[in-house]
C-alpha positions as CSV (number, residue, x, y, z in Angstrom):
1,X,-64.4,-70.2,108.5
2,X,-66.6,-67.5,107.0
3,X,-63.2,-65.3,107.2
4,X,-61.6,-68.5,104.8
5,X,-64.0,-68.9,102.8
6,X,-64.4,-65.4,102.0
7,X,-60.6,-65.1,101.1
8,X,-61.1,-68.5,99.0
9,X,-64.0,-66.9,97.0
10,X,-62.3,-63.4,96.3
11,X,-61.1,-61.8,93.0
12,X,-57.7,-61.5,93.7
13,X,-57.5,-64.8,95.2
14,X,-58.6,-66.9,92.1
15,X,-57.1,-64.8,89.4
16,X,-54.5,-65.4,91.7
17,X,-54.0,-68.9,91.8
18,X,-55.1,-69.4,88.1
19,X,-51.9,-66.9,87.1
20,X,-49.6,-69.4,89.9
21,X,-51.0,-72.6,88.0
22,X,-50.7,-71.5,84.2
23,X,-46.9,-70.5,85.2
24,X,-46.5,-73.4,86.9
25,X,-47.6,-75.2,84.0
26,X,-45.9,-73.2,81.7
27,X,-42.6,-74.0,83.4
28,X,-43.3,-77.5,82.7
29,X,-42.7,-76.8,79.5
30,X,-40.3,-74.2,79.1
31,X,-37.8,-76.2,81.3
32,X,-37.6,-78.8,78.6
33,X,-38.6,-76.3,75.5
34,X,-35.1,-77.0,73.4
35,X,-35.3,-80.9,73.8
36,X,-38.9,-80.8,73.0
37,X,-38.4,-78.7,69.5
38,X,-35.8,-81.1,68.5
39,X,-38.2,-84.1,68.6
40,X,-40.6,-82.7,67.3
41,X,-38.7,-82.0,64.2
42,X,-38.3,-85.5,64.0
43,X,-42.0,-85.9,63.0
44,X,-43.7,-85.0,60.2
45,X,-46.2,-82.3,60.1
46,X,-49.5,-84.5,59.5
47,X,-48.1,-86.7,62.5
48,X,-47.3,-83.7,64.8
49,X,-51.1,-82.5,64.0
50,X,-52.5,-85.5,64.8
51,X,-51.2,-85.9,67.8
52,X,-51.8,-82.3,69.3
53,X,-55.4,-83.1,68.1
54,X,-55.2,-86.3,70.5
55,X,-53.7,-84.8,73.0
56,X,-56.7,-82.0,73.4
57,X,-59.8,-84.3,72.8
58,X,-57.7,-86.6,75.5
59,X,-58.3,-84.0,78.1
60,X,-61.6,-83.3,76.8
61,X,-63.0,-86.0,76.8
62,X,-61.9,-87.0,80.6
63,X,-63.8,-83.8,81.2
64,X,-66.9,-85.6,79.8
65,X,-66.6,-88.2,82.1
66,X,-66.3,-85.8,84.9
67,X,-69.2,-84.1,84.1
68,X,-71.0,-87.5,83.3
69,X,-70.3,-88.0,87.5
70,X,-71.3,-84.3,88.5
71,X,-74.7,-84.6,86.9
72,X,-75.7,-87.8,88.3
73,X,-74.2,-86.7,91.8
74,X,-76.8,-83.2,91.3
75,X,-78.2,-81.1,89.7
76,X,-77.3,-81.0,85.9
77,X,-75.0,-78.6,85.4
78,X,-74.2,-76.9,81.7
79,X,-71.6,-77.9,79.5
80,X,-69.4,-73.8,79.6
81,X,-69.8,-74.4,83.7
82,X,-68.5,-77.9,83.7
83,X,-65.8,-77.1,81.2
84,X,-65.0,-74.3,83.2
85,X,-64.3,-75.9,86.1
86,X,-63.0,-79.0,85.2
87,X,-60.3,-77.4,83.3
88,X,-59.2,-74.7,85.9
89,X,-58.3,-78.0,88.4
90,X,-56.5,-79.5,85.6
91,X,-53.8,-76.6,85.3
92,X,-53.9,-76.6,89.5
93,X,-52.4,-80.0,89.5
94,X,-49.4,-78.6,88.3
95,X,-48.8,-77.1,91.2
96,X,-46.3,-78.7,94.2
97,X,-48.1,-80.6,97.3
98,X,-50.9,-82.9,95.0
99,X,-54.5,-80.8,96.7
100,X,-54.3,-77.8,94.9
101,X,-56.2,-79.6,91.3
102,X,-59.0,-80.3,94.6
103,X,-58.5,-76.9,95.8
104,X,-59.2,-75.7,92.2
105,X,-62.7,-77.6,91.7
106,X,-64.2,-77.1,95.2
107,X,-64.2,-73.3,94.6
108,X,-64.3,-72.8,91.1
109,X,-68.0,-74.8,91.6
110,X,-68.9,-72.5,94.4
111,X,-69.2,-70.0,91.2
112,X,-71.3,-72.5,89.1
113,X,-73.5,-72.9,92.2
114,X,-72.1,-76.0,93.0
115,X,-71.1,-77.6,96.6
116,X,-67.8,-78.1,97.2
117,X,-68.6,-81.3,98.9
118,X,-70.1,-81.9,95.6
119,X,-67.0,-80.6,94.0
120,X,-64.3,-82.7,95.9
121,X,-66.7,-86.1,95.9
122,X,-66.9,-85.9,91.9
123,X,-63.3,-84.8,91.1
124,X,-61.8,-88.0,93.4
125,X,-64.5,-90.5,92.0
126,X,-63.7,-89.6,88.7
127,X,-59.9,-90.5,89.3
128,X,-60.9,-93.7,90.3
129,X,-62.7,-94.1,87.6
130,X,-59.8,-93.1,85.3
131,X,-57.5,-95.6,87.4
132,X,-60.3,-99.0,86.9
133,X,-60.6,-98.2,83.0
134,X,-56.8,-97.4,82.9
135,X,-55.8,-99.9,85.0
136,X,-58.0,-102.5,82.3
137,X,-55.5,-101.3,79.4
138,X,-52.4,-101.9,81.8
139,X,-53.2,-105.2,82.7
140,X,-53.3,-105.8,79.0
141,X,-50.0,-104.7,78.8
142,X,-48.5,-106.2,81.9
143,X,-49.5,-109.9,80.2
144,X,-47.7,-109.4,77.3
145,X,-45.0,-107.1,77.7
146,X,-41.6,-107.2,79.2
147,X,-41.1,-109.7,81.9
148,X,-39.5,-106.8,83.8
149,X,-42.4,-104.4,83.8
150,X,-44.5,-107.5,85.5
151,X,-42.1,-107.7,88.4
152,X,-41.7,-104.3,88.8
153,X,-45.4,-103.1,88.1
154,X,-47.4,-106.0,88.5
155,X,-48.7,-104.9,91.9
156,X,-50.9,-102.4,89.8
157,X,-53.3,-105.1,88.8
158,X,-54.8,-105.6,92.3
159,X,-56.3,-102.3,92.2
160,X,-58.9,-103.4,89.1
161,X,-61.2,-105.6,91.3
162,X,-60.7,-103.3,94.6
163,X,-61.7,-100.5,92.3
164,X,-64.2,-102.4,90.7
165,X,-66.4,-103.3,93.9
166,X,-65.5,-99.3,95.5
167,X,-67.5,-98.1,92.4
168,X,-70.4,-100.5,92.0
169,X,-73.3,-97.5,93.0
170,X,-74.8,-99.2,96.3
171,X,-71.2,-99.4,97.6
172,X,-70.1,-96.3,96.4
173,X,-73.4,-94.1,97.8
174,X,-72.7,-95.7,100.8
175,X,-68.9,-94.6,101.7
176,X,-69.8,-91.4,100.1
177,X,-72.4,-91.0,102.9
178,X,-69.8,-92.2,105.6
179,X,-67.3,-89.8,104.5
180,X,-69.5,-86.7,104.6
181,X,-71.2,-87.7,107.6
182,X,-67.6,-87.9,109.3
183,X,-66.8,-84.2,107.7
184,X,-70.2,-83.4,109.0
185,X,-71.5,-82.4,106.5
186,X,-75.1,-83.0,104.8
187,X,-75.4,-86.2,102.4
188,X,-75.1,-84.9,98.4
189,X,-78.9,-84.5,97.2
190,X,-78.5,-87.2,94.3
191,X,-77.3,-90.8,94.5
192,X,-75.1,-91.9,91.7
193,X,-76.9,-94.2,89.5
194,X,-76.0,-97.4,87.4
195,X,-76.1,-95.3,83.9
196,X,-74.6,-92.1,85.4
197,X,-71.2,-94.5,85.8
198,X,-71.7,-96.2,83.3
199,X,-71.5,-93.1,81.2
200,X,-68.3,-92.2,82.8
201,X,-66.5,-95.2,82.7
202,X,-67.4,-95.0,78.4
203,X,-66.3,-91.4,78.3
204,X,-63.3,-92.6,80.2
205,X,-62.1,-95.5,77.8
206,X,-62.8,-93.5,75.0
207,X,-59.9,-91.0,76.3
208,X,-57.5,-93.6,76.8
209,X,-57.8,-94.6,73.9
210,X,-57.2,-91.0,72.1
211,X,-54.5,-90.9,74.5
212,X,-53.0,-93.9,73.2
213,X,-53.6,-93.4,69.8
214,X,-51.3,-90.0,70.6
215,X,-48.3,-92.4,72.0
216,X,-49.0,-94.8,69.0
217,X,-48.6,-91.7,66.2
218,X,-45.5,-90.7,67.9
219,X,-44.0,-94.4,68.2
220,X,-44.8,-95.3,64.7
221,X,-43.2,-91.6,63.8
222,X,-39.8,-92.6,65.3
223,X,-40.1,-96.3,63.2
224,X,-42.1,-98.5,65.5
225,X,-44.7,-100.7,62.9
226,X,-48.2,-99.3,62.9
227,X,-50.6,-102.5,63.8
228,X,-53.1,-103.2,66.1
229,X,-50.1,-104.8,68.7
230,X,-48.3,-101.7,68.8
231,X,-52.0,-99.3,69.3
232,X,-52.4,-101.8,72.0
233,X,-49.0,-101.7,73.4
234,X,-49.2,-97.5,73.5
235,X,-52.1,-97.5,75.2
236,X,-52.0,-100.2,77.7
237,X,-48.1,-98.6,78.4
238,X,-50.0,-95.2,78.6
239,X,-52.4,-96.1,80.8
240,X,-50.0,-97.7,83.1
241,X,-47.6,-94.8,83.1
242,X,-50.4,-93.1,84.3
243,X,-51.8,-95.1,87.0
244,X,-48.3,-95.4,88.7
245,X,-47.6,-91.8,88.4
246,X,-50.8,-90.9,89.8
247,X,-50.1,-93.7,93.1
248,X,-47.3,-91.7,93.7
249,X,-49.3,-89.1,94.2
250,X,-46.5,-86.6,96.4
251,X,-45.0,-85.9,92.8
252,X,-47.0,-82.6,91.2
253,X,-48.8,-84.3,87.8
254,X,-46.7,-87.6,88.5
255,X,-43.8,-85.8,86.4
256,X,-40.9,-88.3,86.1
257,X,-42.4,-91.4,87.6
258,X,-44.7,-91.8,84.0
259,X,-41.7,-91.3,82.2
260,X,-40.1,-94.0,83.6
261,X,-42.7,-96.5,83.6
262,X,-43.4,-95.6,79.8
263,X,-40.1,-95.5,79.2
264,X,-39.8,-99.1,80.4
265,X,-43.0,-100.6,78.6
266,X,-41.3,-99.3,75.2
267,X,-37.5,-100.3,75.8
268,X,-36.3,-102.9,73.5
269,X,-39.4,-102.0,70.5
270,X,-37.2,-98.4,69.6
271,X,-34.0,-97.6,70.1
272,X,-33.4,-95.6,73.4
273,X,-32.9,-92.2,72.0
274,X,-36.1,-92.4,70.1
275,X,-38.1,-93.9,73.3
276,X,-36.5,-90.7,75.1
277,X,-38.0,-88.5,72.2
278,X,-41.7,-90.0,72.9
279,X,-41.9,-89.8,76.2
280,X,-40.9,-86.1,76.2
281,X,-43.3,-85.3,73.6
282,X,-46.3,-86.8,75.0
283,X,-45.5,-85.6,78.3
284,X,-45.6,-82.1,76.8
285,X,-48.0,-82.3,74.3
286,X,-50.5,-83.4,77.3
287,X,-49.2,-80.5,79.4
288,X,-49.9,-77.8,76.4
289,X,-53.4,-79.0,75.7
290,X,-53.8,-78.7,79.8
291,X,-53.1,-74.7,79.3
292,X,-55.0,-74.6,76.0
293,X,-58.0,-75.7,77.8
294,X,-57.2,-73.9,81.2
295,X,-56.7,-70.4,79.5
296,X,-59.8,-71.2,78.0
297,X,-61.4,-71.9,81.0
298,X,-59.2,-68.5,82.7
299,X,-61.3,-66.3,80.4
300,X,-64.8,-68.0,80.8
301,X,-64.9,-67.5,84.5
302,X,-65.3,-64.3,84.2
303,X,-68.6,-64.9,83.5
304,X,-70.0,-67.8,84.9
305,X,-73.0,-69.4,84.6
306,X,-75.6,-69.0,87.1
307,X,-78.2,-70.8,85.7
308,X,-78.6,-73.7,88.1
309,X,-80.1,-73.3,91.5
310,X,-77.8,-71.7,94.6
311,X,-79.5,-74.3,96.9
312,X,-76.5,-76.7,97.0
313,X,-74.2,-74.1,97.6
314,X,-76.3,-72.5,100.5
315,X,-77.1,-75.4,102.1
316,X,-73.3,-75.8,102.9
317,X,-72.7,-72.2,103.7
318,X,-75.4,-72.5,106.5
319,X,-73.2,-75.5,107.8
320,X,-69.7,-72.9,107.8
């Protein structure tokens, strides 16, 4: 175990891992670059600029939601360190397998004195928070969207009450303790409070609104009416697409699945060509945002913030 840990923590392994992750993310953009440029040319410059800013903002607000949970389950972590860990894990999700973002979060966290068990717990919990908040918007879309969407994806609404119960701190803290006990790991030093969970939920809601804004900007630039109804459709449609893409966990970053779901939601509101252009632009812009933040993380990871106490990591190392 110590030998594996040494390899995972080595500079060369982390550098190669980040390079492969960035290449995988870049390939997702390059593979559709010509179609992306063609679709982008249909937008006014200000629509394109706002869509790009919304994409970067969405990823950033998702990080803030994750950080609220990180600091709620242990010693506070500085903004720079938290951003480095999170954005590294986001790029790693483009690698095939569906687990590399967890590996990246765990190993990057160690550099900032965050134990692997805490990093993995926080990342999994943040994903559940994203699904829960996204489902709130998705359920609205299921209620007012095309009947075919309700028939095909209505099953996702079942997860809303289930996740609401699981994420309640009294339930979640017990669940975390049981899972860590089964993994033969010490419990986390801090139990999640309603305040920390509430902050994560609010940041996640804000992130979904920015994601919806991005899609809405693209839709209205393609000819859809710019009103509240179309904004809610864009936000709920993207949230539903993301949720289904996440549940189909064996597809890297939900590629392909999200496009099918979002296309079904938007069908009938725009021509098929315009809908396909919006789906492509949304996917590529969010990938570019992940790459941009990931490149920033790859630079700052060379200068880790070690101001936090190392007790969290030392306790875990003693168990290996």
